[in-house]
N, C-alpha and C positions, 0 to 999 in steps of 0.2 A: 221755732216750734209754736207759732201763733195758733195753729190749728192742727189737731191730730185726729186722723181717721183710724179707727180700730176695727179690725176684721176678726170675727169670732171663729172658733173651731179648732184651734191648735193647742196641744198641751205644752207646758213649760218644763223643760228638762235641761240638766247640766249643772255646772258650778259657776258661781259668779261672786263678785264683791260689790259692796255698796260704798258710797263716798264716806269720808270721815264724819265723826259725830259732830253735829252742829253745836250742841251745848258746850262740849269740850273745846271746840274750835274758838267760840266766842271767848271763853274763859282764858284760854292760852294767850290770847292777845291782851286782854284787859289786865290779867295778873302779870303777864310778861312785861308790860310797860311799867309796872310798879316795882319789879324786881331789880336787884343789883346785878349787872352783868348781861350776858347774852342768853336769851332763851331760844333754844333750837326746837323748831316744830316741824315734824314730818307727818305726812298724811292729812294735812290741814284741809278742811272743806272749803273749796273755792266756789262759793255759791252767793246768790244775791244778798242774803242776810249777813253772812260773815264778811263779805266784801265791804258792806256798809260799815261794820264795826272796824275793819281795817282802815277805812278812810278816816273815821273819827279818831283812831289812835294816832295816825300820822298827822292829823290836824292839830293834835296836842304836842307836836314837835318831836314825837318819838320816831327814831329811825327804824324802819322795818325793811330788811333786805329780802328780796324775793328771788330765790335761787331757781325755782321752777314753779309750776302752778300750785303745787301742794307742799312746798318746802320753804319755810320762812326762818329768819333770824330777827328777833326783837331785841333791840338795844334799850334796855329799860333803865329806870332809876330817876328820871327827871322829866316832869311835865311842864309845858309852857302854855301861857294863855292863848287860846285859839283866836284867829282873826275873824271868825264868823261862827254862826251857830253850828254845832255838831249835828250832822245829818245822818240819821240812822235808817232812813227810807222805811222799810217794813219790819225792821229787826226789833221785836218787842224785848227779846232777851238782852240785846245790846244796850238799848236805851235804859232799861230798868236797872241793870247791873252798873252801868256807867253812872247813873244818878247817885248811887251810894258812894262811888269813888269821888265824883266831882263835888259832892256836898262837903268833903273834907279838904278841899284844895284852898290855896291862899289867893285865888283869883276867881272872878266871876265866869260863868259859862251859861250857854243856852243849849238845850237838847231838843231836837225836833225830828220830824219824820214826814212820811207821805200822808196823803189823805186817809189812807187805811190805818196807819199807826195813830193818827190824831183822833180816831174814834175809840181807841182802846183805853180802859180805865187806868189812871195813874195814882189815884188817891191811895191805893193799897200800898204804894211805896212812899208817897210824899207824906202821908200821915205819920208813920213811924220815924221817918227821917226828921220831921219837924219836932217830934218828941225828943229827939237827940239834940235839938237846938238848931237844926239846919234851916237856913234861910232859903226856902225853895217855894216857888209859886207856880201855879199852873192855870190853865184856862178851863174853868168848869170841870176840874178834875182830869183834864186831858193835856197832852203836850200841845205846844211847846212848854218845856220846863225851864224856868229861869232860876238860877242858883247864884247866890251871893256868898262871899267867903265869911266864915265864922268858925269858932272853936266848938267842935261837937263834944258831947258828954255821953259816956257809956250808960246803958240802962238795961233793964230786963223787959223784953217784949214778948208777950204771949200772942202768937199769931191767930187771927180769927179763922184762917183757912190754911191748909197745907199748900204752900207755893214755893217752889225753888227760887223763883225770881225775887219774891219779896224777902225770903230768908237771905238770899245772897246779897241783895242791896243793903240790908241792915248789917250783915257781917262785914262787908267791904267798907262801909262807913265806919264800923267799929275799929278798923285798922288805924283810923285817924282821930279817934275819940279819946278823951281822958278816961282812964280806968277800963273796966271790963264791960263788954256788951254781950248779953245773953239772949238768945232767941229760943223760945219754947214753941215747938211745932205740934199741932194737934194730931198729925199723922205723918206717914212717910212721904217725903218729897225728894226729888233728885238731890243727891249729895255730892255732885261734882265739885262744887266750890269748896266744901270742907276738905275733900280729898286733895285737891290741888294746893290749897293753902297750907295744909300740913306738909305736903311734899316740898313746898318752897320755904319751909322753916317758920311759918307763923306760929304764935303761941295760941293754939286752938285746942279745945277739949270738947269731946262729944260724950255726953252721959245720957243715954237713952234718947229722949226727945228734946233734951236741952243741949244747945251748942253755945259755947262761950269762947270769945276771942278777946285777947288782951292787946292793947296798942303798944307800940314801942319796939317790937321785933321787926327787923328788916327782912323783907322777902329776898330769897336768893334765886337766881336764874336756874333753870333746869333744862334737860333734854327730854323731849317726850315724843312719842308716836301716837297720833290720834287714832283710836280704833274705829271700825265701821259703825255707822249710826243705826241703832236698833229701829228708830222711827222710820227710817228709809227702808230697812229690811222688812218692816211690817207689811208693806204693799206686796212684796214678793212672797212673803209667808202666806198671806191670805190667798193670793192668786194660786199658789201651789196647792193649797188645801181644797179649793173649790172648783178648779178646772180639771175635768176627768183626765186620768192617765199622767198627771204631772208628777215629777220627782226631781227636786232641785235642792242644791246645797248653797248656802250663803256663807262665805268664809270671812273670818276675822271681825265678827260683830261684837260690839260692846254688850256685855252681859250683866252690867250693874243691876242688882235686883230692884233698885228704885225705878228702873225703866222698863222692866220686862213683865209688867202686869198682863199684857196681851197674851204672852205665852201661857200663863197660868189659866187665863180664861179659855183660850182655844183648846188646851189640854182637857179642861173640864167639859168642853163641848164635844170631845171625842177625836181631837186632831192627832194625826200621826206625825209627831215632831221628835227629832233626836237632837240633843244639844251636847256638844263635845267641847269642853274648855281646853284651850290650847296655850294660853299665855296670860301674863299680867302686864299691862302698859300704863305707866304713870298711876299705879294704884288701882286701875280698873281691870276687872275680869273680862277676858276676851275669848271667843270661841267660834265654832262653826255650827250652823243650824241647818239640819236637813228636814225637809217637809215633803210629804207625799199626799196625793189626793185622798180625802177622807169624807166619810158620811158624818156631817156635823149635826148636833142637836142644840136647840136654843136653851139658854139659861137666863137667870136673873143676875144683874151686875150692879153693885153699889158699894158705898162705904170707901174704905181705904184703897181698894183696888182701882177705883176711878182715877185717883191721883197718879198712880203708877202706869196709867195707859191713856192719859188725857189726850195725847196727840193722835192716838190710834183709833178713836171712835168713828171717824168718817169711813175708814176702810172696814171696821167691824160691822158697820151697817150693811155693807155689801156682803160680808160673810153671813150675816143673819138672814139675808134674803134667800140664801141657798142652804139654810139649815132646817132640819125638821123641827116643828113645834114653834114655841114662842120665845123670843128674846126680848127681855125688858131691861132697860138701863135707867137708873135713877141716880141722884146725887151728882149729876154731871152738868149743872147749870153753867159752869165755867166755859162750856163749849159755845155759849151764846156771846162771849166777849173775846173770842179769838180773832184771827184776821177777818173772819166773817162770823155771823151767827151760824155756826156749823150745823146745828140741829135743823134750823129752818132751811138753809141753803141745800144741804144734802137731801132732805126730804123733798124739796121743790124739784131738784134736778133728777133724782131717781124716779119721781112720779112721771116725769116726761118719758122715761123708759118703760113705764107701765107698772111701777112698784106701788104697793099699798103700805103706807107708813103712818103710824099714829104718833104725832108729836106730843110731847109733854113738857111742862115748864122746865123740868130738870133732867130731861132725857127723851126716850122714845120707846115705842113698842112695835115690834115687827113679827108677823106670823109668816113662817116659811112653809113650804118651798114655793118660791115665786118664779115666774118666767119673765125675763126682760126682753123688750123689743128695741132694736136699734133706733136711734133718733139723734138729734142735735142737742147737746147740753152745753152749759156754760161753766167754766172753771172759776169764775168770780174773782180772779186775781188772788186765789187762795191755793197755795201749792198742794195742800193735803186734800182739798176738795177735787182739784183737777186730776191728781193721781188716783184717787179713789174711784172717780168716774171712769178713768181709763181701765181699771181692773174690772169694773162692772161691764164695760163694753166688750171685754174678752169673752163674756158669757152670754151676751145678748143674742137674739135670734138673727139679727141682721147687723150691718155696719153701724157703728156709733161714731159721731163726730163731736170732739170736745173742742170748743172754742176757748180762747184765752188760756191755752194750755202751756204757754211759755213760762208761767209762774212756777212750774215744777222745778225750775232751776234755782228757786230760792233755797231749796234744801237738797235736791237730788239732780245735779247736772248729769245729763246722759241717761235719764230715766227711760225714755222711749228706746234708745239703743240697747240698754240692758235687757229690756223685755224682748226686743227683737232677737237678740243674741241667744236668748233662752227658748226661742221658738214662737214668740208672739208675732202676730201679723198686724202691722200698722204702717201708716203712710203719713208723713208730714206734708201738708199741702194747704194752700189757701182755699177758701170757699168761693165758688164761682157764683 
């Protein structure tokens, strides 16, 4: 799917599922390799980022049996020195969480990635790990990360920003440190690591914004089914809300409240959304989400809500274009250091379609309702950008061509097919 041509004019209707949660899929591998016994994983996300983490886990001598595309058995308990640098390609979650684990090992390692990953900031994890005594060096605060063996010491770390990746790196390093390690977070961030550590028998306590892990307890293997990824569902949710006559239901989605900030925002904007909880998987709430076309109104978004929807802002920009009034986003400077500068890149590409967007240092301002005109836009090797532009194309006046669209498979394999099965009109083709 190097190039995707999107034809406007059709509502999205029906029932569908989205691939497994990317955050949980990363953690199931990384914690599974540390646990005693066999961790059985069903519904695992087989995507670019998670495949990179799988490769790194195997490079550490861990046997991972692949029964089918989405079903794995991880034989954990013993890591071996890798023969080469661990390559995480574009997986920011994989490399940052693995850094915490590798800082506590008895052998050296190097963690590296693609040109894209090499531009992302790593001081946010290397600084606290160094405070624990880790011997970890980087290149101008970026990867590759070079780690030498040492004994870590537990400490109290007050995070300057709410970040699940930073929190997780420190907590995972705490498994190998002397004494207790406490992380104090300024606001809500994804808590998948705490949930899975507790399920695997770690000595971990959560007291409000403080999370404390004690070393010494051995993790035990578990069976888990990975729920559908809310961040993937977000593209379908927004599409269903802004494309006239749409009515669709996404089944089996992870409803962890640290992930569903977009739902709260869209409901405040006037969205017709129904959520039905159906199960609990590995401590995570799971349910179905029904969305119907809605007349949305712009709002102001900032503060703690931003952390709970940081991956969803590219597609929210599309929703804002089709909302009445003004949508203002602040406190979202983190968007500038994702796979791309998502504020700048989304504004640049949507302007090619005729949008008017005011960029701000920590967010953006959009006044709706606007009309988009089909054109050729670039996915910039950023899966969330490419998929957001695809949703925009479903409402443009004419056909929209998204180049570099193959990166959608980093988190949502089969994205174009899913849209087409719901009624979207698109064609994968090269540009002549």
